[in-house]
C-alpha positions as CSV (number, residue, x, y, z in Angstrom):
1,M,50.1,48.7,-46.9
2,Q,50.7,47.9,-43.2
3,T,53.8,45.8,-42.9
4,D,52.8,44.3,-39.6
5,I,49.9,42.3,-41.0
6,D,50.4,38.6,-41.3
7,P,49.7,37.7,-45.0
8,R,47.7,34.6,-43.9
9,H,45.2,36.9,-42.3
10,L,44.5,38.7,-45.6
11,I,43.2,35.6,-47.3
12,G,39.4,35.6,-47.4
13,R,39.0,39.3,-46.9
14,K,37.0,41.4,-49.3
15,A,38.7,43.8,-51.7
16,F,37.4,47.1,-53.1
17,D,38.6,49.4,-55.9
18,R,39.3,53.1,-55.6
19,N,35.6,54.0,-56.0
20,G,34.5,51.6,-53.3
21,T,33.2,49.0,-55.7
22,R,33.7,45.4,-54.6
23,I,36.3,43.6,-56.6
24,G,36.1,40.2,-54.9
25,T,37.8,38.2,-52.2
26,I,41.5,37.7,-51.6
27,D,42.4,34.2,-52.7
28,E,46.2,34.2,-52.3
29,I,49.1,36.4,-51.2
30,Y,52.4,36.4,-53.0
31,L,55.6,37.3,-51.1
32,D,58.6,39.1,-52.4
33,D,61.4,36.6,-53.1
34,A,64.1,38.8,-51.6
35,T,62.4,40.3,-48.6
36,G,59.6,37.8,-47.8
37,A,57.2,40.8,-47.5
38,P,53.7,40.5,-49.0
39,E,53.8,42.0,-52.5
40,W,50.8,40.9,-54.5
41,A,47.3,39.7,-53.7
42,A,45.3,37.4,-56.1
43,I,41.7,38.5,-55.9
44,R,38.9,36.1,-57.0
45,T,36.8,38.5,-59.0
46,G,33.6,36.3,-59.2
47,L,32.2,32.8,-58.8
48,F,33.3,31.6,-62.2
49,S,36.0,34.2,-63.1
50,R,39.7,34.2,-62.6
51,D,41.9,35.7,-60.0
52,A,43.3,39.2,-60.7
53,F,46.7,40.2,-59.3
54,V,46.9,43.6,-57.4
55,P,49.9,45.2,-55.8
56,L,49.8,45.5,-52.1
57,E,52.2,48.4,-51.7
58,P,49.8,51.2,-52.7
59,S,46.8,49.4,-51.2
60,E,45.4,49.9,-47.7
61,L,43.8,47.6,-45.2
62,I,40.9,49.6,-43.8
63,D,38.4,48.0,-41.3
64,G,39.4,44.5,-42.3
65,T,39.0,45.1,-46.1
66,L,41.6,45.7,-48.7
67,H,41.2,49.0,-50.6
68,V,43.1,49.0,-53.9
69,P,43.8,52.5,-55.5
70,F,42.8,51.4,-59.0
71,E,39.5,51.0,-60.9
72,R,37.9,47.7,-61.1
73,T,38.1,47.5,-64.9
74,L,41.9,48.0,-64.8
75,I,42.2,45.3,-62.1
76,K,40.0,42.8,-64.1
77,D,42.2,43.5,-67.2
78,A,45.4,42.7,-65.4
79,P,47.6,40.0,-67.0
80,D,46.4,36.5,-66.0
81,F,49.2,34.2,-64.8
82,G,47.1,31.7,-62.9
83,V,47.3,31.2,-59.2
84,G,49.2,28.7,-57.1
85,R,52.4,29.2,-59.0
86,H,55.4,31.4,-58.5
87,L,55.4,34.8,-60.3
88,S,58.6,35.2,-62.3
89,P,60.4,38.6,-62.3
90,E,59.2,39.1,-65.9
91,Q,55.5,38.5,-64.9
92,E,55.9,40.9,-61.9
93,L,57.4,43.5,-64.3
94,Q,54.3,43.1,-66.6
95,L,52.0,43.6,-63.6
96,Y,53.9,46.7,-62.5
97,H,53.7,48.2,-66.0
98,H,50.0,47.3,-66.2
99,Y,49.3,49.3,-63.1
100,G,51.6,52.2,-64.2
101,L,53.9,51.6,-61.2
102,D,57.6,52.2,-61.9
103,I,60.0,50.0,-60.1
104,A,63.4,51.3,-59.3
105,A,66.2,50.1,-61.5
106,P,69.1,48.6,-59.7
107,P,71.8,51.2,-58.8
108,P,74.7,51.3,-61.2
109,L,77.8,49.6,-60.1
110,Q,80.5,51.9,-58.8
111,D,83.7,52.0,-60.8
112,R,86.2,50.3,-58.5
113,D,89.8,49.2,-58.7
114,F,89.7,45.6,-57.7
115,G,93.5,45.2,-57.6
116,D,95.8,43.4,-59.9
117,L,94.3,41.0,-62.5
118,A,95.1,37.3,-61.9
119,G,97.9,36.0,-64.1
120,R,99.4,39.4,-64.7
121,D,102.9,40.2,-63.4
122,K,103.1,43.2,-61.2
123,Q,105.2,46.1,-62.4
124,V,107.8,47.1,-59.8
């Protein structure tokens, strides 16, 4: 998604699935804890229904509406964590798996020599 969009300007916009079917209206935007970039949108899927979380990264903002590259049924079946609360890393992982999106594992630590261990005499 465009990174120059202010996330506050996404709230209230309409959202559509990959087939152009209306999903609902963006209710909240969730930011990445590490970068502060918009990461998830909570979309109100109907008058009396819940909000469904969708990833913003593969989505596009076109003519003022959010286009999500998934089918409406998959979106409506996304795990429900409620809105207005912080998404935990475990919840985000569940959402990524639900949408079939792989997140990169952290790179392995390099094998480094950090010097002498504390409390150990140096061999001269």
